KEMAR-730233 format. One record per residue (C-alpha): residue number from 1; residue in three letters; x, y, z. Coordinates in steps of 0.001 Angstrom, whole numbers. Each point is the difference from the previous one (the first is absolute). Layout:
BEGIN
<palum NUM, "ALA", <X, Y, Z>>;
...
This chain:
BEGIN
<palum 1, "MET", <19101, 6178, 694>>;
<palum 2, "ASP", <-2762, 2186, 973>>;
<palum 3, "HIS", <-3183, -1664, -1186>>;
<palum 4, "GLU", <-2741, 2389, 970>>;
<palum 5, "SER", <-1016, 2593, 2566>>;
<palum 6, "LYS", <-1863, -1384, 2916>>;
<palum 7, "SER", <-2091, 1926, 2454>>;
<palum 8, "GLY", <-3507, 593, 1117>>;
<palum 9, "GLU", <-2093, 1070, 3036>>;
<palum 10, "SER", <1394, -870, 3401>>;
<palum 11, "LYS", <-1264, -2996, 1720>>;
<palum 12, "GLY", <-363, -298, 3818>>;
<palum 13, "GLY", <645, 2576, 2563>>;
<palum 14, "GLU", <-1898, 3187, 626>>;
<palum 15, "SER", <-490, 2469, -2765>>;
<palum 16, "MET", <507, 3684, 652>>;
<palum 17, "PRO", <-1808, 2758, -1918>>;
<palum 18, "PRO", <2238, 1837, -2573>>;
<palum 19, "HIS", <-244, 3239, 2023>>;
<palum 20, "ALA", <1102, -1853, 3087>>;
<palum 21, "ALA", <2931, -1654, -1787>>;
<palum 22, "HIS", <1120, 3388, -1301>>;
<palum 23, "ALA", <-156, 1494, 3447>>;
<palum 24, "SER", <1984, -2836, 1478>>;
<palum 25, "ALA", <2665, 302, -2653>>;
<palum 26, "HIS", <202, 3701, 490>>;
<palum 27, "LYS", <816, -375, 3618>>;
<palum 28, "SER", <2877, -2363, -620>>;
<palum 29, "ALA", <1490, 1206, -3309>>;
<palum 30, "PRO", <-1122, 3212, -1713>>;
<palum 31, "GLY", <1774, -1169, -3289>>;
<palum 32, "ILE", <-1863, -3210, -69>>;
<palum 33, "ALA", <-3365, 1733, 817>>;
<palum 34, "ALA", <513, 2340, -2987>>;
<palum 35, "ALA", <516, -2962, -2289>>;
<palum 36, "ILE", <-3121, -1760, 1286>>;
<palum 37, "ALA", <-2165, 3026, -496>>;
<palum 38, "PRO", <-2202, -66, -3122>>;
<palum 39, "ALA", <1669, 1232, -3098>>;
<palum 40, "GLN", <-1157, 3292, -1606>>;
<palum 41, "GLN", <172, -1290, -3517>>;
<palum 42, "THR", <-2952, -1779, -1452>>;
<palum 43, "PHE", <54, -3797, 179>>;
<palum 44, "ALA", <100, -296, -3732>>;
<palum 45, "ALA", <3030, 2221, -241>>;
<palum 46, "ARG", <1873, -1833, 2670>>;
<palum 47, "VAL", <-742, -3419, -1541>>;
<palum 48, "ARG", <1097, 1320, -3518>>;
<palum 49, "SER", <3199, 1362, 1560>>;
<palum 50, "ALA", <637, -3281, 1856>>;
<palum 51, "ILE", <-559, -2108, -3163>>;
<palum 52, "ALA", <2159, 2187, -2073>>;
<palum 53, "TRP", <2862, 41, 2397>>;
<palum 54, "ARG", <-305, -3714, 1074>>;
<palum 55, "TRP", <-332, -1436, -3451>>;
<palum 56, "GLY", <2129, 2599, -1888>>;
<palum 57, "THR", <2932, -622, 2214>>;
<palum 58, "GLN", <-560, -3666, -57>>;
<palum 59, "VAL", <223, 135, -3830>>;
<palum 60, "GLY", <3192, 2022, 252>>;
<palum 61, "ALA", <1509, -2345, 2608>>;
<palum 62, "GLN", <-865, -2986, -2219>>;
<palum 63, "ILE", <1472, 1475, -3076>>;
<palum 64, "ILE", <3223, 361, 1959>>;
<palum 65, "THR", <-289, -3580, 1267>>;
<palum 66, "TRP", <-768, -1502, -3307>>;
<palum 67, "THR", <2711, 1863, -1800>>;
<palum 68, "SER", <2414, -1360, 2612>>;
<palum 69, "THR", <-1485, -3497, -176>>;
<palum 70, "PHE", <270, -302, -3763>>;
<palum 71, "LEU", <3680, 1115, 195>>;
<palum 72, "VAL", <757, -2228, 2928>>;
<palum 73, "VAL", <-1520, -3120, -1584>>;
<palum 74, "ARG", <2547, 225, -2805>>;
<palum 75, "LEU", <2799, -187, 2575>>;
<palum 76, "LEU", <-1433, -2710, 2287>>;
<palum 77, "GLU", <-1076, -3580, -748>>;
<palum 78, "PRO", <-3408, -1632, 475>>;
<palum 79, "SER", <1508, -2150, 2934>>;
<palum 80, "ASP", <721, 3393, 1817>>;
<palum 81, "TYR", <-3722, 760, -49>>;
<palum 82, "GLY", <-813, -3575, 1057>>;
<palum 83, "LEU", <2192, 348, 3081>>;
<palum 84, "PHE", <-1364, 3461, 727>>;
<palum 85, "ALA", <-3616, -1430, -214>>;
<palum 86, "MET", <867, -2658, 2584>>;
<palum 87, "SER", <1082, 2524, 2537>>;
<palum 88, "GLN", <-3077, 2209, -753>>;
<palum 89, "VAL", <-2358, -2880, 920>>;
<palum 90, "ILE", <1445, -128, 3493>>;
<palum 91, "ILE", <-95, 3819, 424>>;
<palum 92, "THR", <-3506, 239, -1298>>;
<palum 93, "ALA", <-1124, -2890, 2235>>;
<palum 94, "LEU", <1106, 1877, 3057>>;
<palum 95, "ALA", <-1071, 3399, -1182>>;
<palum 96, "PHE", <-3621, -546, 728>>;
<palum 97, "LEU", <908, 335, 3684>>;
<palum 98, "ASN", <1661, 3397, -432>>;
<palum 99, "GLY", <-2810, 2043, 1517>>;
<palum 100, "GLN", <-814, 2014, -3082>>;
<palum 101, "SER", <-3716, -791, 649>>;
<palum 102, "PHE", <205, 1677, 3325>>;
<palum 103, "ALA", <1412, 3085, -1594>>;
<palum 104, "THR", <-2769, -61, -2711>>;
<palum 105, "SER", <-2653, 158, 2879>>;
<palum 106, "LEU", <1154, 3662, 409>>;
<palum 107, "VAL", <-1607, 879, -3305>>;
<palum 108, "GLN", <-3581, -383, 1095>>;
<palum 109, "THR", <-241, -8, 3764>>;
<palum 110, "ASP", <-1604, 3067, 1699>>;
<palum 111, "ARG", <1889, -517, 3267>>;
<palum 112, "LEU", <3338, 1411, -808>>;
<palum 113, "ASP", <2471, 1729, 2270>>;
<palum 114, "GLU", <3681, -90, 771>>;
<palum 115, "ARG", <-113, -2974, 2321>>;
<palum 116, "ARG", <-1917, -2199, -2461>>;
<palum 117, "ILE", <2532, 838, -2734>>;
<palum 118, "GLY", <2747, -905, 2349>>;
<palum 119, "GLN", <-1646, -3348, 796>>;
<palum 120, "VAL", <7, -770, -3768>>;
<palum 121, "PHE", <3617, 1021, -161>>;
<palum 122, "GLY", <782, -2332, 2972>>;
<palum 123, "MET", <-1745, -2912, -1720>>;
<palum 124, "LEU", <1991, 632, -3170>>;
<palum 125, "LEU", <3295, 60, 1820>>;
<palum 126, "LEU", <-648, -3226, 1980>>;
<palum 127, "ALA", <-1406, -1928, -2981>>;
<palum 128, "ASN", <2790, 851, -2372>>;
<palum 129, "GLY", <2835, -449, 2279>>;
<palum 130, "LEU", <-1266, -3507, 760>>;
<palum 131, "LEU", <-440, -752, -3658>>;
<palum 132, "ALA", <3480, 1121, -835>>;
<palum 133, "ALA", <1433, -2335, 2709>>;
<palum 134, "VAL", <-2184, -2928, -1275>>;
<palum 135, "GLN", <1091, 459, -3573>>;
<palum 136, "PHE", <3732, 107, 1049>>;
<palum 137, "ALA", <-445, -3231, 2044>>;
<palum 138, "PHE", <-2145, -1794, -2554>>;
<palum 139, "ALA", <2259, 862, -3034>>;
<palum 140, "PRO", <2037, -3438, 34>>;
<palum 141, "PHE", <-3191, -2036, 58>>;
<palum 142, "ALA", <-1348, 1884, -3127>>;
<palum 143, "ALA", <3283, -671, -1713>>;
<palum 144, "VAL", <-274, -3791, 736>>;
<palum 145, "TYR", <-3660, 41, -1277>>;
<palum 146, "PHE", <825, 1450, -3323>>;
<palum 147, "GLY", <3420, -1688, -296>>;
<palum 148, "GLU", <1794, 3300, -539>>;
<palum 149, "PRO", <2599, 999, 2670>>;
<palum 150, "MET", <88, 3659, -1225>>;
<palum 151, "VAL", <-3642, 486, 1002>>;
<palum 152, "ALA", <1169, -15, 3737>>;
<palum 153, "GLU", <2482, 2819, -657>>;
<palum 154, "MET", <-2591, 2035, -1852>>;
<palum 155, "LEU", <-2569, -338, 2701>>;
<palum 156, "ARG", <2329, 1062, 2773>>;
<palum 157, "ILE", <650, 3276, -1866>>;
<palum 158, "GLN", <-3472, 517, -927>>;
<palum 159, "ALA", <-1231, -230, 3700>>;
<palum 160, "VAL", <926, 3693, 141>>;
<palum 161, "LEU", <-3107, 643, -2122>>;
<palum 162, "PHE", <-2215, -662, 2935>>;
<palum 163, "LEU", <1747, 2600, 2115>>;
<palum 164, "THR", <-987, 2721, -2449>>;
<palum 165, "ILE", <-3740, -789, -46>>;
<palum 166, "PRO", <-1079, 1970, 3117>>;
<palum 167, "PHE", <1433, 3185, -1577>>;
<palum 168, "ILE", <-1745, -736, -3343>>;
<palum 169, "ALA", <-3414, -1218, 1145>>;
<palum 170, "LEU", <-831, 2674, 2693>>;
<palum 171, "PRO", <777, 3166, -1932>>;
<palum 172, "ASN", <-1512, -1464, -3185>>;
<palum 173, "GLU", <-3381, -825, 1592>>;
<palum 174, "TRP", <67, 3254, 1929>>;
<palum 175, "LEU", <263, 1933, -3198>>;
<palum 176, "ALA", <-2572, -2196, -1771>>;
<palum 177, "ARG", <-2643, 784, 2634>>;
<palum 178, "GLN", <329, 3742, -1077>>;
<palum 179, "LEU", <-271, -1052, -3666>>;
<palum 180, "GLU", <3563, 1361, -258>>;
<palum 181, "PHE", <1681, -2044, -2698>>;
<palum 182, "ARG", <2412, 2664, -1437>>;
<palum 183, "LYS", <2763, -419, 2553>>;
<palum 184, "PRO", <-136, -3854, -32>>;
<palum 185, "GLY", <51, 26, -3733>>;
<palum 186, "GLN", <3062, 2163, -141>>;
<palum 187, "VAL", <1814, -2238, 2538>>;
<palum 188, "ASN", <-955, -3194, -2083>>;
<palum 189, "MET", <1428, 1521, -3125>>;
<palum 190, "ALA", <3170, 1042, 1811>>;
<palum 191, "SER", <411, -3478, 1554>>;
<palum 192, "ALA", <-632, -1669, -3427>>;
<palum 193, "LEU", <2943, 2091, -1360>>;
<palum 194, "VAL", <2114, -1192, 2817>>;
<palum 195, "GLY", <-908, -3619, -622>>;
<palum 196, "ALA", <434, 187, -3793>>;
<palum 197, "ALA", <3475, 1527, 424>>;
<palum 198, "THR", <1028, -2640, 2479>>;
<palum 199, "ALA", <-1295, -2883, -2139>>;
<palum 200, "LEU", <1677, 1341, -3207>>;
<palum 201, "VAL", <3391, 730, 1595>>;
<palum 202, "LEU", <208, -3311, 1897>>;
<palum 203, "ALA", <-1136, -2053, -3023>>;
<palum 204, "TRP", <2509, 1712, -2271>>;
<palum 205, "LEU", <2712, -760, 2558>>;
<palum 206, "GLY", <-925, -3661, -114>>;
<palum 207, "TRP", <-1681, -431, 3343>>;
<palum 208, "GLY", <-2649, -2277, -1411>>;
<palum 209, "VAL", <-3068, -707, 2196>>;
<palum 210, "TRP", <1455, 2287, 2680>>;
<palum 211, "ALA", <-818, 2950, -2290>>;
<palum 212, "LEU", <-3612, -857, 462>>;
<palum 213, "VAL", <369, -509, 3851>>;
<palum 214, "TYR", <1722, 3361, 638>>;
<palum 215, "ALA", <-2193, 1922, -2430>>;
<palum 216, "GLY", <-3096, -1105, 1974>>;
<palum 217, "LEU", <1691, 893, 3333>>;
<palum 218, "SER", <919, 3408, -1324>>;
<palum 219, "ILE", <-3543, 728, -1004>>;
<palum 220, "PHE", <-1357, -784, 3511>>;
<palum 221, "ILE", <2552, 1988, 1820>>;
<palum 222, "ALA", <-502, 3016, -2298>>;
<palum 223, "ARG", <-3826, -189, 431>>;
<palum 224, "ALA", <331, -238, 3866>>;
<palum 225, "ILE", <2164, 3092, 178>>;
<palum 226, "GLY", <-2034, 1944, -2579>>;
<palum 227, "LEU", <-3480, -755, 1418>>;
<palum 228, "THR", <1094, 741, 3675>>;
<palum 229, "VAL", <1265, 3367, -1112>>;
<palum 230, "ALA", <-2957, 797, -2309>>;
<palum 231, "ALA", <-2694, -855, 2632>>;
<palum 232, "ARG", <1863, 1707, 2918>>;
<palum 233, "LEU", <-1908, -2388, 2259>>;
<palum 234, "PHE", <2287, -399, 2923>>;
<palum 235, "VAL", <-1588, -1960, 2797>>;
<palum 236, "ARG", <1248, -2256, 2780>>;
<palum 237, "PRO", <-833, -3646, -210>>;
<palum 238, "VAL", <-2545, -1160, 2557>>;
<palum 239, "PHE", <91, -3579, 971>>;
<palum 240, "ASP", <-3048, 81, 2231>>;
<palum 241, "PRO", <-2953, -1449, -2075>>;
<palum 242, "ARG", <-2741, 1302, 2280>>;
<palum 243, "GLY", <-2610, 1972, -1962>>;
<palum 244, "ALA", <1069, -1302, -3424>>;
<palum 245, "TRP", <-2234, -3038, -223>>;
<palum 246, "ASP", <-1766, 1289, -3087>>;
<palum 247, "LEU", <3363, 429, -1825>>;
<palum 248, "VAL", <1206, -3419, 1029>>;
<palum 249, "SER", <-3191, -1799, -970>>;
<palum 250, "PHE", <-332, 1880, -3332>>;
<palum 251, "GLY", <3695, -477, -747>>;
<palum 252, "GLY", <-202, -3690, 1038>>;
<palum 253, "THR", <-2759, -722, -2532>>;
<palum 254, "LEU", <1979, 1642, -2800>>;
<palum 255, "THR", <3055, -1870, 997>>;
<palum 256, "LEU", <-1737, -3251, -436>>;
<palum 257, "CYS", <-1075, 1158, -3400>>;
<palum 258, "GLN", <3623, 699, -714>>;
<palum 259, "LEU", <985, -3436, 1206>>;
<palum 260, "PHE", <-2403, -1619, -2479>>;
<palum 261, "TRP", <1174, 2389, -2824>>;
<palum 262, "ILE", <3573, -1171, 709>>;
<palum 263, "ILE", <-1081, -3596, -395>>;
<palum 264, "GLN", <-1868, 886, -3262>>;
<palum 265, "SER", <2787, 2111, -1591>>;
<palum 266, "GLN", <3065, -2084, 1042>>;
<palum 267, "SER", <-1239, -3553, -274>>;
<palum 268, "ASP", <1142, -131, -3655>>;
<palum 269, "VAL", <3611, 541, 882>>;
<palum 270, "VAL", <-185, -2166, 3080>>;
<palum 271, "ILE", <-1376, -2916, -1881>>;
<palum 272, "ALA", <2001, 569, -3215>>;
<palum 273, "GLY", <3275, 690, 1884>>;
<palum 274, "ARG", <352, -3721, 852>>;
<palum 275, "ILE", <-1098, -1223, -3442>>;
<palum 276, "MET", <1284, 2412, -2705>>;
<palum 277, "PRO", <3502, 769, -889>>;
<palum 278, "THR", <1297, 3349, 1236>>;
<palum 279, "HIS", <262, 1258, -3683>>;
<palum 280, "ASP", <-3716, -819, -749>>;
<palum 281, "LEU", <-1081, 1485, 3394>>;
<palum 282, "GLY", <1832, 3230, -961>>;
<palum 283, "LEU", <-1844, 146, -3294>>;
<palum 284, "TYR", <-3362, -429, 1700>>;
<palum 285, "THR", <649, 2583, 2724>>;
<palum 286, "GLN", <1185, 2544, -2528>>;
<palum 287, "ALA", <-3013, -668, -2188>>;
<palum 288, "LEU", <-2201, 512, 2968>>;
<palum 289, "PHE", <1836, 3223, 883>>;
<palum 290, "LEU", <-842, 1343, -3463>>;
<palum 291, "THR", <-3552, -1035, -5>>;
<palum 292, "LEU", <-648, 1391, 3517>>;
<palum 293, "ILE", <1134, 3530, -1055>>;
<palum 294, "VAL", <-3509, 1368, 220>>;
<palum 295, "THR", <-1470, -2058, 2831>>;
<palum 296, "ALA", <3030, 155, 2314>>;
<palum 297, "ARG", <1198, 3529, -847>>;
<palum 298, "PHE", <-2860, 2127, -1011>>;
<palum 299, "ILE", <-3128, -1515, 1763>>;
<palum 300, "PRO", <1351, 267, 3584>>;
<palum 301, "PRO", <289, 3809, -359>>;
<palum 302, "VAL", <-3524, 165, -1247>>;
<palum 303, "ASN", <-1099, -2153, 2907>>;
<palum 304, "GLU", <1790, 2156, 2540>>;
<palum 305, "VAL", <-1850, 3068, -1214>>;
<palum 306, "ALA", <-3233, -1837, -389>>;
<palum 307, "LEU", <123, -1255, 3583>>;
<palum 308, "ALA", <372, 3362, 1465>>;
<palum 309, "ALA", <-2657, 1433, -2273>>;
<palum 310, "TYR", <-2451, -2840, 614>>;
<palum 311, "SER", <508, 321, 3734>>;
<palum 312, "GLU", <-741, 3684, 33>>;
<palum 313, "LEU", <-3130, -640, -2167>>;
<palum 314, "HIS", <-1133, -2737, 2225>>;
<palum 315, "ARG", <346, 2176, 3080>>;
<palum 316, "GLU", <-2353, 2516, -1624>>;
<palum 317, "ASN", <-2473, -2778, -840>>;
<palum 318, "ARG", <292, 306, -3760>>;
<palum 319, "PRO", <-578, -3021, -2333>>;
<palum 320, "LEU", <3261, -1534, -1235>>;
<palum 321, "ALA", <-1363, -1835, -3034>>;
<palum 322, "PRO", <320, 2889, -2503>>;
<palum 323, "TYR", <3456, 619, 924>>;
<palum 324, "PHE", <1046, -3685, -126>>;
<palum 325, "LEU", <-1426, -267, -3437>>;
<palum 326, "LYS", <2082, 3051, -1133>>;
<palum 327, "THR", <3054, -1566, 1543>>;
<palum 328, "ALA", <-617, -3296, -1706>>;
<palum 329, "ARG", <-434, 1593, -3444>>;
<palum 330, "LEU", <3016, 2129, 323>>;
<palum 331, "VAL", <2226, -2886, 1199>>;
<palum 332, "MET", <-1271, -2196, -2882>>;
<palum 333, "MET", <390, 2803, -2598>>;
<palum 334, "VAL", <3785, 42, 855>>;
<palum 335, "SER", <751, -3561, 963>>;
<palum 336, "ALA", <-1935, -2055, -2548>>;
<palum 337, "PRO", <1561, 1472, -3172>>;
<palum 338, "VAL", <3435, -43, 1499>>;
<palum 339, "TYR", <-241, -3741, 695>>;
<palum 340, "ILE", <-1728, -993, -3227>>;
<palum 341, "GLY", <2501, 2018, -1905>>;
<palum 342, "LEU", <2910, -1606, 1910>>;
<palum 343, "SER", <-1332, -3467, -909>>;
<palum 344, "LEU", <-290, 945, -3678>>;
<palum 345, "THR", <3501, 1589, -169>>;
<palum 346, "SER", <1936, -2143, 2518>>;
<palum 347, "GLU", <2371, -1542, -2527>>;
<palum 348, "HIS", <1291, 3282, -1395>>;
<palum 349, "ALA", <-85, 1812, 3439>>;
<palum 350, "ILE", <2196, -2715, 1573>>;
<palum 351, "LEU", <2502, 52, -2824>>;
<palum 352, "VAL", <188, 3790, -1>>;
<palum 353, "LEU", <120, 635, 3763>>;
<palum 354, "MET", <1856, -2986, 1302>>;
<palum 355, "GLY", <1902, -1660, -2756>>;
<palum 356, "GLU", <302, -3467, -1524>>;
<palum 357, "LYS", <1066, -1868, 3193>>;
<palum 358, "TRP", <-3537, 794, 1420>>;
<palum 359, "THR", <-1986, -1441, -2879>>;
<palum 360, "GLY", <-1321, -2802, 2441>>;
<palum 361, "LEU", <-2055, 2815, 1614>>;
<palum 362, "ILE", <-2198, 416, -3154>>;
<palum 363, "PRO", <-2678, -2710, 397>>;
<palum 364, "ILE", <0, 529, 3786>>;
<palum 365, "VAL", <-667, 3745, -220>>;
<palum 366, "SER", <-2537, -398, -2778>>;
<palum 367, "GLY", <-1945, -2502, 2055>>;
<palum 368, "LEU", <70, 1866, 3240>>;
<palum 369, "ALA", <-1031, 3302, -1504>>;
<palum 370, "LEU", <-3274, -1477, -1327>>;
<palum 371, "VAL", <-1373, -585, 3502>>;
<palum 372, "MET", <1336, 3071, 1815>>;
<palum 373, "PRO", <-3044, 2253, -702>>;
<palum 374, "ALA", <-2066, -2308, 2209>>;
<palum 375, "PHE", <2705, 119, 2612>>;
<palum 376, "ALA", <13, 3818, -121>>;
<palum 377, "LEU", <-3719, 240, 425>>;
<palum 378, "GLN", <60, -2333, 3020>>;
<palum 379, "LEU", <2742, 2142, 1734>>;
<palum 380, "ILE", <-2029, 3212, 105>>;
<palum 381, "CYS", <-2860, -1509, 2029>>;
<palum 382, "SER", <1562, -127, 3523>>;
<palum 383, "PRO", <193, 3882, 622>>;
<palum 384, "VAL", <-3700, 586, -330>>;
<palum 385, "THR", <-1064, -2774, 2473>>;
<palum 386, "ASN", <2874, 809, 2435>>;
<palum 387, "ALA", <-1152, 3667, 25>>;
<palum 388, "MET", <-3479, -1233, 860>>;
<palum 389, "GLY", <1282, -1699, 3126>>;
<palum 390, "ARG", <-335, -3469, -1500>>;
<palum 391, "PRO", <3559, -1491, -161>>;
<palum 392, "HIS", <-1518, -3435, 367>>;
<palum 393, "ILE", <-951, 138, -3672>>;
<palum 394, "TYR", <3669, 560, -806>>;
<palum 395, "LEU", <927, -2792, 2313>>;
<palum 396, "PHE", <-2318, -2349, -1731>>;
<palum 397, "THR", <1292, 809, -3445>>;
<palum 398, "SER", <3638, -240, 1273>>;
<palum 399, "ILE", <-690, -3493, 1404>>;
<palum 400, "SER", <-1604, -955, -3358>>;
<palum 401, "GLY", <3146, 1158, -1937>>;
<palum 402, "ALA", <2298, -1888, 2538>>;
<palum 403, "VAL", <-1826, -3244, -662>>;
<palum 404, "LEU", <-580, 464, -3720>>;
<palum 405, "PHE", <3337, 1157, -1353>>;
<palum 406, "PRO", <2264, -2546, 1709>>;
<palum 407, "ALA", <-2256, -2832, -1062>>;
<palum 408, "MET", <22, 1197, -3602>>;
<palum 409, "PHE", <3769, 529, 52>>;
<palum 410, "ALA", <524, -3540, 1278>>;
<palum 411, "TRP", <-2317, -1362, -2735>>;
<palum 412, "GLY", <1818, 2042, -2680>>;
<palum 413, "LEU", <3358, -1201, 998>>;
<palum 414, "LEU", <-814, -3617, 865>>;
<palum 415, "ALA", <-3134, -980, -1944>>;
<palum 416, "GLY", <-561, 2691, -2466>>;
<palum 417, "ARG", <820, -274, -3613>>;
<palum 418, "GLY", <3698, 726, -731>>;
<palum 419, "GLY", <920, 907, 3605>>;
<palum 420, "GLY", <2887, 2469, 571>>;
<palum 421, "ALA", <-468, 3745, -517>>;
<palum 422, "MET", <-2954, -535, -2361>>;
<palum 423, "GLY", <-1607, -2146, 2608>>;
<palum 424, "LEU", <-12, 2893, 2322>>;
<palum 425, "VAL", <-1471, 2129, -2725>>;
<palum 426, "HIS", <-2828, -2464, -495>>;
<palum 427, "ALA", <-538, 269, 3782>>;
<palum 428, "TRP", <-469, 3720, -306>>;
<palum 429, "TRP", <-2537, -450, -2775>>;
<palum 430, "ILE", <-2290, -1851, 2476>>;
<palum 431, "ALA", <763, 1620, 3366>>;
<palum 432, "ALA", <-68, 3754, -924>>;
<palum 433, "PRO", <-3529, 60, -1685>>;
<palum 434, "VAL", <-1493, -2256, 2704>>;
<palum 435, "LEU", <1299, 2244, 2843>>;
<palum 436, "CYS", <-1155, 3050, -1825>>;
<palum 437, "ALA", <-3489, -1466, -262>>;
<palum 438, "ILE", <-27, -895, 3735>>;
<palum 439, "THR", <1283, 3453, 1002>>;
<palum 440, "LEU", <-2510, 1868, -2146>>;
<palum 441, "ALA", <-2899, -2042, 1298>>;
<palum 442, "VAL", <601, 993, 3576>>;
<palum 443, "THR", <1140, 3531, -763>>;
<palum 444, "LEU", <-2951, 964, -2235>>;
<palum 445, "ARG", <-2460, -1272, 2646>>;
<palum 446, "ALA", <1675, 2159, 2580>>;
<palum 447, "VAL", <-266, 3155, -1934>>;
<palum 448, "SER", <-3447, -781, -1403>>;
<palum 449, "LEU", <990, -401, -3659>>;
<palum 450, "SER", <-1178, -2570, -2582>>;
<palum 451, "PRO", <2508, -1939, -2147>>;
<palum 452, "LEU", <-1944, 1236, -3016>>;
<palum 453, "ARG", <757, 3607, 1048>>;
<palum 454, "LEU", <3703, -726, 302>>;
<palum 455, "ALA", <-37, -1759, -3278>>;
<palum 456, "GLN", <-1682, 2943, -1764>>;
<palum 457, "THR", <2688, 2358, 1466>>;
<palum 458, "ILE", <2935, -1946, -1252>>;
<palum 459, "ALA", <-1550, -1280, -3210>>;
<palum 460, "PRO", <1388, 2956, -2133>>;
<palum 461, "VAL", <3529, -1127, 1090>>;
<palum 462, "ALA", <-614, -3554, -1286>>;
<palum 463, "VAL", <-1349, 1197, -3295>>;
<palum 464, "ALA", <3069, 2407, -473>>;
<palum 465, "CYS", <2431, -2801, 859>>;
<palum 466, "ALA", <-1706, -2303, -2468>>;
<palum 467, "ALA", <378, 2515, -2698>>;
<palum 468, "MET", <3593, 538, 916>>;
<palum 469, "SER", <757, -3624, -147>>;
<palum 470, "SER", <-1614, -460, -3311>>;
<palum 471, "ALA", <1935, 2859, -1527>>;
<palum 472, "VAL", <3373, -1149, 1295>>;
<palum 473, "LEU", <-552, -3652, -1050>>;
<palum 474, "ALA", <-1061, 1171, -3487>>;
<palum 475, "ALA", <3096, 2156, -302>>;
<palum 476, "LYS", <2233, -2962, 978>>;
<palum 477, "ALA", <-1636, -2302, -2565>>;
<palum 478, "LEU", <-195, 2527, -2839>>;
<palum 479, "VAL", <3361, 1844, 371>>;
<palum 480, "PRO", <2759, -2166, 1617>>;
<palum 481, "ILE", <2853, 2081, 1309>>;
<palum 482, "THR", <3419, -1683, 696>>;
<palum 483, "SER", <1487, 2669, 2193>>;
<palum 484, "PRO", <-1055, -475, 3704>>;
<palum 485, "LEU", <258, 3701, 822>>;
<palum 486, "ALA", <-1892, 1128, -3168>>;
<palum 487, "ALA", <-2634, -2621, 691>>;
<palum 488, "LEU", <-447, 979, 3521>>;
<palum 489, "ILE", <-381, 3706, -729>>;
<palum 490, "THR", <-2337, -743, -2900>>;
<palum 491, "HIS", <-2333, -2355, 1926>>;
<palum 492, "VAL", <-44, 2096, 3179>>;
<palum 493, "ALA", <-1000, 3008, -2101>>;
<palum 494, "ILE", <-2676, -1860, -1843>>;
<palum 495, "GLY", <-1445, -1453, 3233>>;
<palum 496, "ALA", <80, 3325, 1895>>;
<palum 497, "ALA", <-1584, 1875, -2866>>;
<palum 498, "THR", <-2752, -2626, -464>>;
<palum 499, "TYR", <-681, -6, 3829>>;
<palum 500, "ALA", <-292, 3791, 84>>;
<palum 501, "ALA", <-2040, 231, -3105>>;
<palum 502, "THR", <-2479, -2545, 1231>>;
<palum 503, "PHE", <-594, 1962, 3186>>;
<palum 504, "TRP", <-235, 3274, -1917>>;
<palum 505, "LEU", <-2571, -1239, -2474>>;
<palum 506, "LEU", <-2106, -2211, 2139>>;
<palum 507, "TYR", <517, 1319, 3592>>;
<palum 508, "ARG", <691, 3633, -380>>;
<palum 509, "GLY", <-1927, 888, 3178>>;
<palum 510, "ILE", <2413, -2227, 2069>>;
<palum 511, "VAL", <2991, 1698, -1569>>;
<palum 512, "ARG", <-1243, 3444, 821>>;
<palum 513, "GLU", <-878, -1075, 3640>>;
<palum 514, "THR", <3419, -1428, 525>>;
<palum 515, "TRP", <1653, 3071, -1552>>;
<palum 516, "ALA", <-2017, 2311, 2145>>;
<palum 517, "LEU", <1137, -2026, 3064>>;
<palum 518, "VAL", <3656, 412, -876>>;
<palum 519, "ARG", <-461, 3647, -798>>;
<palum 520, "GLU", <-1909, 599, 3229>>;
<palum 521, "ARG", <-3302, 832, -1653>>;
<palum 522, "GLY", <-3311, -1918, 98>>;
<palum 523, "ASP", <-1364, -2346, 2532>>;
<palum 524, "GLY", <2318, -2873, -182>>;
<palum 525, "LEU", <611, 270, 3752>>;
<palum 526, "PRO", <-2347, 1125, 2825>>;
<palum 527, "GLN", <64, 3631, 1076>>;
<palum 528, "ALA", <221, 994, 3617>>;
<palum 529, "ALA", <-3227, -59, 1948>>;
């Protein structure tokens, strides 16, 4: 999955003044030069538009995906999701080498012309062609490791995913540089529809785990075609690396970060895959899917826009601390109540959305949701330090996560109380807050912010969540409701109303500022210089 956007100032190589870069691009490709030229809109308007399209279309795409998922899970078995998770571990383990980080370097570099874009395209083609071949050849060994012969067949088919990456990464990052998120958003929604339809039809026809395999493949193919057409960025691949050292060194650093993220995010399945039954592993991976809804689906779009915006602000020598605080507060205002609410209502939510056979998810989802606000806060830190040209900070926190999470997962499964899926949950309770503290310590220092200032910024969210939790728990104790659907609707309504009322009564200024930002009034975002 996409974890977070990764970019920053170029490292190594000579820098070229912006006007020189524009001139160079103009000589080689007038269309590219036009895109590189400064936008006429104010910076604030461009960022608002980018956030609206990137986040709005992400919400739309996820509504489509969730609807499909909640229908498909009624047709498939937990063991199908366990098998699928095994194949995903291998794909994700290889994906850190797919060259996405080299494409991301196009977002902030001042040296941009048709040849350099072609060099990135060449890197993407070479890297992903090799990865497809490696996965195809390695498939039997993965099947032996997990003790599931079907994993080999799945991996051979899924090798095609890598062949689509160059035609997704290059146009996507090219459009992101221009803060153009409308076209990618439309493509993402269309590809989500394609994937949802594929999954539903194949699951209905009894294809089992193959419904998940071909649904994912259809999404990637649809995105590759759609983004290539939307960006209209048709360049020849260049396989001569001369003059691209800054792209290679920057992309290499972020590739290392991605490697350590892979270790952190996939170590639970790698360790549990040899210990836990396939059924139990399927329960855990589905619970993690549900609880990563915000962090894995909605924060990456915010990070993509934040990276481009922070980079532009940094090039103009503006302080980034005020904007980081606004981002942190906005993300916590959305993610914290969602996760606390999910933990409070997990029993009824699982019964309503997924049915009786998934009741094993309830304690896992409830436990994971409690710690996800800390995970969400940690994830939004890397764009600001990368934009400052300090990707080594992101590298340090990535290494920290790659050491901390596997150690805690091993403890939770082998030595922790209870073991099994709940052992993994207990590992999350330790690892996520500790990694958040480490990440904040180095990030706040880099942007010249004190921990107290950040705490003051997000304190209203904590107060509102506490009030929401008290109201829902009181309602459960005082008025028991037997119908899961009625209980879910009632408790969600009480929680949402309490959360909104707390903000309106105690923090009305924050509400007005946020509303002004959405309505394109006020000073929530910086105006053009």
